[in-house]
C-alpha positions as CSV (number, residue, x, y, z in Angstrom):
1,X,-47.5,63.1,11.5
2,X,-47.1,66.8,12.2
3,X,-44.6,68.9,10.4
4,X,-42.6,71.4,12.4
5,X,-42.1,74.9,11.0
6,X,-39.4,77.2,12.0
7,X,-40.1,80.8,12.4
8,X,-37.8,83.8,12.4
9,X,-38.5,86.5,14.9
10,X,-38.3,90.1,13.6
11,X,-39.1,93.4,15.0
12,X,-41.9,95.2,13.3
13,X,-39.5,97.9,12.1
14,X,-37.2,95.3,10.6
15,X,-40.2,93.6,8.9
16,X,-41.5,96.9,7.4
17,X,-38.0,97.8,6.2
18,X,-37.8,94.4,4.4
19,X,-41.2,94.8,2.8
20,X,-40.4,98.3,1.7
21,X,-37.0,97.2,0.2
22,X,-38.7,94.4,-1.8
23,X,-41.3,96.9,-3.1
24,X,-38.5,99.3,-4.2
25,X,-36.6,96.5,-5.9
26,X,-39.7,95.4,-7.8
27,X,-40.3,98.9,-9.0
28,X,-36.7,99.3,-10.0
29,X,-36.9,96.0,-12.0
30,X,-40.0,97.3,-13.8
31,X,-38.2,100.6,-14.7
32,X,-35.0,98.7,-15.9
33,X,-37.1,96.3,-18.1
34,X,-38.7,99.4,-19.7
35,X,-35.2,101.0,-20.3
36,X,-33.8,97.8,-21.8
37,X,-36.7,97.6,-24.2
38,X,-36.2,101.2,-25.2
39,X,-32.5,100.7,-25.8
40,X,-33.0,97.5,-27.8
41,X,-35.5,99.5,-30.0
42,X,-32.8,102.2,-30.6
43,X,-30.2,99.5,-31.5
44,X,-32.5,98.0,-34.1
45,X,-33.0,101.3,-36.0
46,X,-30.8,102.2,-38.9
47,X,-31.1,104.8,-41.6
48,X,-32.9,102.1,-43.7
49,X,-35.9,101.7,-41.3
50,X,-36.1,105.1,-39.7
51,X,-35.7,108.8,-40.4
52,X,-32.1,108.8,-39.2
53,X,-29.3,110.0,-41.5
54,X,-26.9,107.4,-42.8
55,X,-24.0,109.0,-40.8
56,X,-25.8,107.9,-37.6
57,X,-25.5,104.2,-38.5
58,X,-22.0,103.9,-37.2
59,X,-19.5,101.4,-38.5
60,X,-21.1,98.2,-39.7
61,X,-19.7,95.2,-41.5
62,X,-20.6,95.4,-45.2
63,X,-22.9,92.9,-46.9
64,X,-20.9,90.0,-48.3
65,X,-21.6,89.1,-51.9
66,X,-22.5,85.4,-52.1
67,X,-21.7,85.1,-55.8
68,X,-18.6,83.1,-56.7
69,X,-16.2,84.7,-59.2
70,X,-15.8,82.8,-62.5
71,X,-12.9,82.8,-64.9
72,X,-14.9,84.4,-67.7
73,X,-14.4,88.0,-68.6
74,X,-17.2,90.6,-68.4
75,X,-19.4,91.2,-71.5
76,X,-20.1,89.0,-74.5
77,X,-18.0,85.8,-74.7
78,X,-15.8,84.8,-77.6
79,X,-17.8,83.4,-80.5
80,X,-21.0,85.3,-79.7
81,X,-22.9,86.6,-82.7
82,X,-23.6,90.2,-82.0
83,X,-26.9,91.8,-82.9
84,X,-27.2,95.5,-83.4
85,X,-29.9,97.8,-84.5
86,X,-29.6,99.2,-88.1
87,X,-28.4,102.7,-88.5
88,X,-31.2,105.1,-89.4
89,X,-30.4,108.4,-91.3
90,X,-32.9,111.1,-90.8
91,X,-33.3,113.5,-93.7
92,X,-35.2,116.8,-93.9
93,X,-38.2,116.7,-96.1
């Protein structure tokens, strides 16, 4: 069983135009991929991992503290036996 193929007839100038257009688009795609890679690299840099000043970081959401607040007050709790160093008095000999 033979398969029939359909052909499109083009003039040589039309064919060359299409081939040149494809080559130009391929080159443009290569250039754009390089530019995207460069811009992604710039986005990932901050003052922490580059020599940029902190003012160039822009506005960023702060780091959220994952600790949960307790009802206890800061410092030693009630009933804690304090331990302090003994007072030393220096005298001139």
